[in-house]
N, C-alpha and C positions, 0 to 999 in steps of 0.2 A: 341513364348510364353515360358516363363521360367517355368520349372517344379519345381525347388527347389530354395529357395531364395539365397543361397550362397554355393559355393563349400567349403568344409572344415567342415561342420557340420556333426558330426559322425552319428547322427540318419538318416539324409537325405542321406548320402553316403551309409549306410547299406541298407536303404529302396530301393534306386535305384538299388543296386546290387542284392537284393533279387528279385525285380520285373523283372529285365532283365534275371536273371538266371532261374527264375520260368517259364517265357514264353518259353525260349529255351528248358528247360528240358521237359516241357509239350508237346511241338511239337515233340521232339525226341522220347519220350516214347509213344506218341500217334501213331507215325509211326510204332513202334514195335507192338503196340496193334492192330491197325486196319488191318494191313497186316496179322498179325497172325490170327485174326478172319476170314478174308477173306480166309486164307489158311486152315482153319479148326482146328486151335490150340486154345484151351481154355485158357483164362487168369484168374487166381485166384485173383490177386491183381494188381491194378494200383495205384502207390504211387508217389506223389510229396513230396519229402523230405524223411528223414530217422528218426529213433528213435521213441519216443512216438507219438501215433496217436492223432491228435487234432480233426479231423472230419473224418467220414467214412459213406458210405452208400453202399448197395449191390444192383446191378441192376437185372433185370429180367433174365439175362444170368448167374447170379451167380458170377459176377466179383465185387469185393469190390474196390470202388474208395475211396482213402483216401488222406488226407493232414497230414504230419508228422511235428514234431517240428523243425527238423534240415533241413533248406531249401537249402541244398548244393548239390542237385542232385535228383535222383528219379529212379524208376525201374518199370518194369512189371514182375511179377512172374507168369509164365505160369504153367499149369498143368505138374507135373513131376519134377519141379524145386525144389531144396533144399534151394536155397537162391537167392538173387538179382542178382548174377553173373551167374545164370542159371546152377549151378552145379546140377548134377543128384541126385534126391531123390531116393535112392535105394529101400527103403520100399514102397514108393508110386508106383514106377515102377513095383515092384514085385506084387503089388496088382492088377494091370490092365494088366499084361503081357498075360493073357489068354482071355482077352476081347478085340477083335480087334477094336471095336468102341471106347471104352474108351482109348485104347492105341494110336489110331490115333489122338486123341484130345490132347495128351501130346506133349511137345516140343521135347522130346527125342524119341518118337515113330512115329513122323510125317515124311513124305518123305523128302529126302534131299533138294529138291527144295523149299518146304514150310519153312523149317528151315532157309535156305539161304535167301529167300526173307524177312522173318520176321526180321532177324538180320540186314540185309542191310538197311531195311526201316528207321531205326532211323537216321543214318547219311544222307540218301537221303532226308528225310523230313526237316532236318536242312538246307541242301543246297537249297531246294525248298523255305523254309521260307526266306532265304537271297535273293534269286532271286526275289521273289514277293515283298519284301520290297523295294529293290533297284528300281524295275520297278515302284512301286507305287509312290516313291519319284520323279522319273523322270516325271511321268504323272501329279503329283500334282504341282511340282515347274516348270516344263517345261524345255526346253533347250534354250540357248541363240539364238536369231534370227541372221541369217547371210544374208545380211550384218549387222554388229554390230550397234544396235540401242539403244538410250537412253531410259530407262524405267522410272527411278526416280533418281534424284540426291541424293547422300548421304550427310549428314552434314559434312562439311569440313571447316577448318580455312582459306579459300581462298575467296577473294573478287572478284568482277567483273566477275562472272560466267554467261555466256550467253547461255549455253546449256539448252535445254528444252526437256521435255518428247516427244518422237516421232522423235527426230532428228536422221537421219541416217548418220553415220560418213563416210565421203568420204576421208578425209585426215587430217593430223595434221602437222603444221609448213611446209606446202608445200610437205609433203611426202604422197603418195597415200596409203590408207588403204587397206591391203591385206585381203583375206578371213581368218576368224578366224580358219577355218578348216585346213588351211595350217600352221601347227605349226612352222615350220622353218622360213617361211616368216613372220609370225606374231611376232615371237620372235625377228627377225632381225629388224622389224619395231619399236618395243618397244625400243630396244637398241640404235636405231638411234636418239631417241628423247633426247633433252637436259634436264638436271636436273634443271628445272626452275619451279617456283610456278604457272605461268600462260602460257599456250600455245595457239596457234591460230588453231582453228578447222574449217574445211570446212565441212558443213553438208547439207544434203538434207532435207528441211523443207517445207511442203505443196507444193511439186512439184518444189520448187525453191532452187538453191544453194546459201547459205549464209555463211558468215564468222563471227565467234563469238569467244570470249575468253572462255577458260575453264581451269580447273586444270590439273596438270600432270596426265596422264591417269592411272597410277598405283601408287598412293600416298602411303606413309608409314602408311597405314590404317590397323587396326586389324580387319580382317574379321572373323577369328576363332582362338581359342587357343588350344594348345596341352595340354592334361592332364598331371599333374605332371611336368610341364615345369617351367622355370625360370619366364616367363611372368605371368603365372597363379599364382605362389606363390607370386609374387610382387603385385598382385591385379589388373593387367591390365584387361580390359573388351572389349567385342566386340563393335566396333564403335569408339574406341580410335584412335587418330592420333598422331604419334610421330613427333614432330616438330623440335627437336634438339637432337643431341647426343654429350655428353660432351661439351655442350655449342655451338656447331656448327649447324646452321640450315640445315635441309634436306627437300627435297620435293618429293623424289622418294623412293619406297620400295627397289629398288636395292641399294640405298645408305645405308639403314639400313642393308641389307643383307651383303654388302661388309664390313661394319664396324664390324659386328658380326663375320664373317668368318676370317677377317684379324686381329682381336684383340687377337687371340690365348688364348681365355678364360678370358681375362681381364674384370673386372667389368665395366659396362657401366652406365653412368648417363644420363637418358633420360628425356626430357621435353615432357609431354604428354598433348594434347588438348582433353578435354572431355566435349562436349556440352557447349563450350564457356568458360570453366574453365581450367586453366593451372595447371598441377600437376607435381611433381618431383618424379621420381622413379629410383631406382638402381637395377640392376640385373646382375648376372654372368652367361654367356652362359654355356651350358652343351655340352659335346661331345656326338654325336648321330650317330649311324650306320644307314644309309639310303639306302634302296633298289634302284638299278639303272635299267634302261630299259634293259640292257644286262644281267640281272639276278644276277649281282654282288652287292657289297655294297661299299659305300664310307662313311668315317667318317668325319663329319663336326661339327663345332661349331654352336649351335642353341639356341635361347631364347624361341622358341615354339609358334610363331605366323605365321599365313598365311594371305597374303594380298588379295586385291581385287581391282576391278575397282573403279574409282571415282564416278561411278553411278551404279545403279542396271540396268543390261542390260534388254531390252525388251525380252520376251520369247515367244516361241510358243510351243504348246502341241505336243509331239511326237506321232507317231502311236503306237498301241499296240505292233506290232512286233518290232519296234525300241526300245521301253521301255524294253521289255522282253530281247531282245538281249543285251541291256545295262546292265540289271541285271545279265545275264549270264557272260558277260565280267568282270564285277566288282567282282563277286564271284570267277571267275577263277583267277583274279589278286591276290586276297587275298590268295587263295590256293597256287598259284605259289610262292608268296612272302614268305609265311609261311614256305614252304618246303625249299626254298632257304636259308632263315634265319637259319633254323635248321641245314642245311648242313654246313653253314659257322660257326655256333657255335661249331659244332662237330669238324671241322677242326682247330678251333682256329682263324679263319680269323676275327671274330667279337666277342665281349664280350658275355659271357653267361648271363650277366645282362640284355640282351634283353628279357629274358624269365621272364614273370611276373607270380606271384602267386595270391592267392585269395585277398590279401590286395591291390595289384596293380590293379587288375581288379575292385575291389570295388571302389577304388579311381577314376578310369577312368569312371566307371558308374556314380558316383556322379558328376564328372566334365562335362560329356556330357549332363546329365540331366540339369545342371545349365545353359547350353548354349541353351536350348530350346527343344521342343518336337521332331523336325525333327532330330536334332543331336543325341538325345537319341535313337530314333527309328533306325537311321542309325547305331549306335553302336550295338544295338541288332542284326542287320543283320550281322555285322562284327563278333561279338562274336558267333553267330549261325554257321557261316562258320567254325570258329576255333574249335568249339565243335564237329561239324560233322567230320572234318578232324582228330582231335585227336582220336576220337572213331574208325577210320579206321586203326590206327596204328596196326601192327601185333603183339600185346602184349596180351597174355592170360588174360582173365577177361574183356578186351575191345571187342567191336564188331568185330574189325579187327582180333583179335585172334580167335574168334569163326569161322570167315570166312576162316581162314587158316586151322582150323580143318576140316571144311567141304570140302575144296579143297583137303585135304589129303584123306578124305573118298571117294571123287569122283574118285580119281586116284587109291587108294589101294583097293577100293571095301568094305572097312569096316572102322569104326571110330577108333581113337586111343583107347588104352585100358583105362579102368577106372582109373587104377593106374597112368598111364602116364598123363591122364587129371588132376588128383588131384595134381600131382607134378608141372605140367605146370601152373595150375591155381594159386597155391601157389606162384610160381615164378612171375607170372604176377601181382598178388596183391602186392607183395613186390616191384616190379618195379614201379608200379603206385604210391605207397606210397612214395617211395624214390624220385620220380620225383616231387611229391607234396611238400615234405619237402624241396627239393632243391629250388623250385620256391618260397616257403615261405621265405627261407633264402635270396633269392635275394631281396624280398620285404623289408626285415628288414635291410640288410647290404650293398646292392649296393648303391653307391652314387647317 
């Protein structure tokens, strides 16, 4: 299901960005709020957005819930806080310092464990949201059945296709089909297939082994598009099939991949099949820094499409434990890749243009929404992990900075002085603002 009619519309792009960010901010701030409440800390304000208040109501606990005009973040202001960054309100704290009950209900008068749990809860809730979304997607869409089985054939510009739904693939062109879980054997199997439009499949059908014709297993099919890529900018769409490059027919996705990587950035003229219609498109590959399994990065030429099988594979529903484990693994891969990418940018191994700002994130939000609900929800999970990780950085004004202060208090037996905290918070805010401006500059000036 497509959520927005077309990527590129400013209103739709902004709307998708605001929706994604609002969900993530709401979960993050609710983590702070609910754990603070459980820990005995009173929340004065729960705000989605900053600036002029558009809507507000006060609940029976005395917390004001509000939506503000600038939807680029949010905050929970606890009792004793002077601002959204949880700076101490000296006047408010002086007013309750002789009242143990009211003092205990403030952020700055609560025990160390309560403050630590309350601050850490925001990022933890972000990670929990990501894990739940990834697990839910797995439960909803299922995992490919092994042995590989045909679910539904995709529309392709290939005739004489004898594959049917329910066919269990035993081999292709006389080569036995390995388990898809054995990635090395599966990749070797694919690489051994000739680049031809029609191959011979041995399949198990209704308990009998039959031989039928079928398309190349991994055709040059557009299964998904990378936001802000050459393919997306050229107007390519999911389901397109690239039938020729610079006038030369191709039948396999690897042929497209080889032409892009070997072209050293040269513009490619592509003939594209779309629902029976032939289109001509030109696009210039971009250099992309891609994470590798060993934690490093490799720079490749890419046009920004991912391929898929010639058919939708039949799926089976994973168990709850398998789905949650998959969600945890996916969340950890994002965290590990983000930290690795940041380290490589700091050392200069990859370009700092890999850091996106609000414009880039908004464009990605719109692009993912244009590819359907599942892609957009998946993007929310990815962005939620990134927001949780960013907030754990040990920078004053971020959650990670507060946790560093609490760690110091646990070791030293007392918190940093108010003067030191004010200086560090000012430094932290300046650091965050500088980082935001740098990322915005990337959005505007990086190629």
